[in-house]
C-alpha positions as CSV (number, residue, x, y, z in Angstrom):
1,X,0.3,-0.2,-0.1
2,X,1.5,3.5,-1.1
3,X,2.1,6.4,1.5
4,X,-0.7,8.6,-0.1
5,X,-3.3,5.8,0.2
6,X,-2.1,4.8,3.7
7,X,-2.2,8.5,5.0
8,X,-5.4,9.3,3.0
9,X,-7.0,6.4,4.3
10,X,-6.3,7.0,8.1
11,X,-7.1,11.0,7.8
12,X,-10.5,10.1,6.3
13,X,-11.4,7.3,8.4
14,X,-10.9,9.6,11.9
15,X,-13.7,11.6,10.1
16,X,-16.0,9.2,9.0
17,X,-15.6,8.0,13.0
18,X,-16.0,11.0,14.2
19,X,-19.2,11.2,12.3
20,X,-20.6,7.8,13.0
21,X,-19.9,8.1,16.7
22,X,-21.8,11.2,17.0
23,X,-24.9,9.4,16.2
24,X,-24.6,7.6,19.6
25,X,-22.5,10.0,21.9
26,X,-21.0,13.5,21.6
27,X,-19.3,15.3,25.3
28,X,-22.5,17.5,25.3
29,X,-25.5,18.3,23.3
30,X,-24.2,20.1,20.5
31,X,-27.1,22.3,20.6
32,X,-27.2,23.2,24.2
33,X,-26.4,26.7,25.3
34,X,-24.5,27.9,28.3
35,X,-23.6,31.8,28.4
36,X,-21.9,31.9,31.5
37,X,-19.3,29.3,29.7
38,X,-19.0,31.4,26.7
39,X,-15.9,31.5,24.5
40,X,-13.6,29.4,27.2
41,X,-10.2,28.2,25.2
42,X,-9.8,24.3,25.0
43,X,-9.6,22.7,28.5
44,X,-10.3,19.6,30.6
45,X,-14.1,20.0,30.2
46,X,-14.5,21.3,27.0
47,X,-11.5,19.9,25.0
48,X,-11.6,22.0,22.0
49,X,-13.3,25.3,23.8
50,X,-16.6,26.9,23.4
51,X,-18.2,29.1,21.0
52,X,-19.9,32.7,21.6
53,X,-23.1,30.9,23.0
54,X,-20.9,28.8,25.4
55,X,-21.9,25.5,22.9
56,X,-19.2,22.7,23.1
57,X,-17.3,23.1,20.0
58,X,-16.0,19.1,19.9
59,X,-19.5,18.3,19.9
60,X,-20.2,20.9,17.2
61,X,-17.5,19.4,15.0
62,X,-18.7,15.9,15.3
63,X,-21.9,16.5,14.4
64,X,-20.7,18.5,11.5
65,X,-18.6,16.2,10.2
66,X,-21.6,14.0,10.1
67,X,-23.7,17.0,8.1
68,X,-21.0,17.5,5.8
69,X,-20.1,13.7,5.0
70,X,-24.3,13.4,4.3
71,X,-24.4,16.1,2.2
72,X,-21.3,15.1,0.1
73,X,-22.1,11.6,0.1
74,X,-25.6,12.2,-1.3
75,X,-24.5,14.9,-4.0
76,X,-22.0,12.3,-5.1
77,X,-24.5,9.9,-5.4
78,X,-26.8,11.9,-7.3
79,X,-24.0,12.9,-9.9
80,X,-22.8,8.8,-10.2
81,X,-26.1,7.7,-10.5
82,X,-27.4,10.1,-13.2
83,X,-24.0,11.5,-14.8
84,X,-22.7,7.6,-15.5
85,X,-25.5,6.5,-17.3
86,X,-25.9,9.5,-19.3
87,X,-22.1,9.0,-20.3
88,X,-22.6,5.7,-21.2
89,X,-25.0,6.5,-23.5
90,X,-23.7,9.3,-25.1
91,X,-20.6,7.3,-25.9
92,X,-23.1,4.2,-27.4
93,X,-24.0,6.8,-29.6
94,X,-21.4,9.0,-30.2
95,X,-22.2,11.4,-32.9
96,X,-26.1,11.3,-32.7
97,X,-28.2,13.6,-31.8
98,X,-28.7,12.0,-28.5
99,X,-24.7,12.5,-27.8
100,X,-25.0,16.3,-29.0
101,X,-28.1,16.8,-26.6
102,X,-26.2,15.1,-23.4
103,X,-22.9,16.9,-23.8
104,X,-24.3,20.3,-24.6
105,X,-26.7,19.8,-21.6
106,X,-23.3,19.5,-19.6
107,X,-21.9,22.5,-21.1
108,X,-25.0,24.3,-19.8
109,X,-24.8,23.0,-16.5
110,X,-20.8,23.5,-16.4
111,X,-21.5,27.6,-17.4
112,X,-23.3,28.1,-13.8
113,X,-21.4,27.4,-10.7
114,X,-22.5,25.6,-7.8
115,X,-23.2,28.5,-5.7
116,X,-25.2,30.3,-8.5
117,X,-27.2,26.7,-8.7
118,X,-27.5,27.0,-5.2
119,X,-28.5,30.7,-5.1
120,X,-31.5,29.9,-7.3
121,X,-32.4,26.8,-6.0
122,X,-32.5,28.6,-2.4
123,X,-34.5,31.5,-4.1
124,X,-37.3,29.3,-5.0
125,X,-37.5,26.7,-2.3
126,X,-35.4,28.5,0.8
127,X,-32.5,27.5,2.3
128,X,-31.6,24.2,4.0
129,X,-29.3,21.1,3.5
130,X,-31.6,19.4,1.1
131,X,-31.3,22.3,-1.5
132,X,-27.5,22.2,-1.1
133,X,-27.1,18.7,-2.0
134,X,-29.4,19.3,-5.1
135,X,-27.2,22.4,-6.2
136,X,-24.1,20.2,-5.5
137,X,-25.7,17.4,-6.9
138,X,-26.6,18.7,-10.0
139,X,-23.1,20.1,-10.7
140,X,-21.5,16.7,-9.9
141,X,-23.7,15.1,-13.3
142,X,-21.9,16.6,-16.0
143,X,-18.2,15.9,-14.3
144,X,-19.8,11.9,-14.1
145,X,-21.3,12.2,-17.6
146,X,-17.9,13.9,-19.4
147,X,-15.4,11.4,-17.4
148,X,-17.6,8.3,-17.9
149,X,-18.1,9.3,-22.1
150,X,-14.4,9.9,-22.4
151,X,-13.3,6.8,-21.1
152,X,-15.9,4.7,-22.7
153,X,-15.1,5.6,-26.1
154,X,-11.8,4.6,-26.3
155,X,-13.0,1.1,-25.5
156,X,-15.8,0.9,-28.5
157,X,-13.1,0.3,-31.1
158,X,-11.2,-2.5,-28.9
159,X,-11.4,-5.9,-30.3
160,X,-13.5,-7.4,-27.2
161,X,-16.1,-5.0,-27.8
162,X,-16.5,-5.7,-31.7
163,X,-16.4,-9.4,-30.5
164,X,-19.6,-8.7,-28.1
165,X,-21.2,-7.1,-30.9
166,X,-20.8,-9.9,-33.3
167,X,-22.2,-11.9,-30.6
168,X,-25.4,-10.1,-30.9
169,X,-25.4,-8.0,-27.6
170,X,-26.8,-4.5,-27.7
171,X,-25.4,-1.2,-26.7
172,X,-27.1,-1.2,-23.5
173,X,-25.7,-4.7,-22.6
174,X,-22.5,-3.8,-24.0
175,X,-21.9,-1.0,-21.8
176,X,-23.3,-2.8,-18.6
177,X,-21.2,-5.5,-19.3
178,X,-18.4,-4.7,-20.7
179,X,-17.7,-0.9,-21.0
180,X,-19.1,-0.2,-17.4
181,X,-16.7,-2.8,-15.4
182,X,-13.5,-1.7,-17.4
183,X,-14.0,2.3,-16.2
184,X,-15.0,1.4,-12.7
185,X,-11.4,2.4,-11.1
186,X,-11.3,5.9,-12.8
187,X,-14.9,6.5,-11.4
188,X,-14.0,5.4,-8.0
189,X,-11.1,7.7,-8.1
190,X,-13.2,10.4,-9.6
191,X,-15.5,9.8,-6.8
192,X,-13.3,10.4,-3.9
193,X,-12.2,13.6,-5.8
194,X,-15.5,14.7,-6.0
195,X,-16.4,13.9,-2.7
196,X,-13.6,16.3,-1.3
197,X,-14.9,19.1,-3.6
198,X,-18.3,18.4,-2.4
199,X,-17.3,18.7,1.3
200,X,-15.6,22.3,0.5
201,X,-18.9,23.2,-1.3
202,X,-21.0,22.0,1.6
203,X,-19.2,24.5,3.7
204,X,-18.9,27.1,1.3
205,X,-22.7,27.3,1.0
206,X,-22.9,27.1,4.8
207,X,-20.6,30.0,5.2
208,X,-23.0,32.2,3.2
209,X,-26.1,30.9,4.8
210,X,-27.4,28.7,2.1
211,X,-26.5,25.4,3.4
212,X,-27.5,23.5,6.8
213,X,-29.4,25.5,8.8
214,X,-29.1,26.7,12.8
215,X,-29.6,24.4,15.3
216,X,-27.5,21.9,12.9
217,X,-23.9,22.6,13.0
218,X,-22.1,22.7,9.8
219,X,-18.3,23.5,9.7
220,X,-19.0,26.3,7.2
221,X,-21.5,27.9,9.3
222,X,-19.0,27.6,12.6
223,X,-16.7,29.6,10.2
224,X,-18.8,32.5,9.6
225,X,-20.3,32.5,12.9
226,X,-16.2,33.0,14.0
227,X,-15.2,35.3,11.6
228,X,-16.0,38.6,13.8
229,X,-14.2,36.9,16.5
230,X,-11.2,35.7,15.5
231,X,-8.9,38.3,16.8
232,X,-9.3,37.5,20.5
233,X,-11.1,34.0,20.1
234,X,-8.8,32.2,17.2
235,X,-9.9,28.7,17.9
236,X,-13.8,29.3,16.6
237,X,-12.1,29.7,13.4
238,X,-9.2,27.6,13.0
239,X,-11.0,24.4,14.5
240,X,-13.6,23.8,12.0
241,X,-11.1,25.2,9.3
242,X,-9.0,22.8,10.2
243,X,-11.4,20.0,10.3
244,X,-12.3,21.0,6.4
245,X,-8.5,21.2,5.7
246,X,-8.0,17.7,7.4
247,X,-10.8,16.0,5.4
248,X,-10.0,17.5,2.1
249,X,-6.6,16.5,2.5
250,X,-7.5,13.0,3.4
251,X,-9.8,12.4,0.8
252,X,-7.5,14.1,-1.9
253,X,-4.6,11.8,-0.9
254,X,-7.1,8.5,-0.8
255,X,-7.9,9.9,-4.3
256,X,-4.5,9.9,-5.5
257,X,-3.4,6.6,-3.6
258,X,-6.6,4.8,-5.3
259,X,-5.2,6.0,-8.7
260,X,-2.0,4.8,-8.4
261,X,-3.2,1.6,-6.7
262,X,-5.7,0.7,-9.4
263,X,-3.6,1.9,-12.2
264,X,-2.9,-1.4,-14.3
265,X,0.8,-0.1,-15.3
266,X,1.4,1.1,-12.0
267,X,0.2,-2.3,-10.7
268,X,2.3,-4.2,-13.1
269,X,5.6,-2.3,-12.2
270,X,5.1,-3.3,-8.5
């Protein structure tokens, strides 16, 4: 196992473990306010200190991990669940009106960043984690569609695909039985990358008030609340910011390690 994969797996596992443990235990109730204990620095009782409402930051970070992972995971699932079939269809019908329609639709979505899409959705349906999931998921669809199409196109001219055609298999069956398994490694790696970008996107949307709403903790919301208190309580910003950095770094290293580990050429070299 290479170093990037090992370090990425360790960092990602720590964050995932914190999110899972938060379902059954946190040091304090993440929403409980204790005004006399506000703005405490890390100590024996509150391991990471308290915020301006006296809430325990460690508990909020744990629940915030759950929020970020849930939003990013569902959003990536939406992107993969819709984008991969679209990419396979576009590759199978290269040059047809269906291919052109799918790719021009991807270009249209790419023209609007996820933040703009989130603002539009929020203006219609209101702010919330569900709308953040929809916005990030919509932005992930063309990413997976393009990558799937590009990888699949190089396979459609291979001999084993021609043999499948001679055997009487249709385009849909060939895509499912032969194309998809051969591009799965690439999609898994891209999934980890998009997952880390989803964490960042969720934090960004929450920072501007379009993501998870109070009292549900979110790392982006914690950063937004701390921005006016950095001079006298820097831990309020450093702790959620560090959580975002560790999570994104871990997922990027995991994706990089998986890419090296799953690459057939590197596998043969090893």
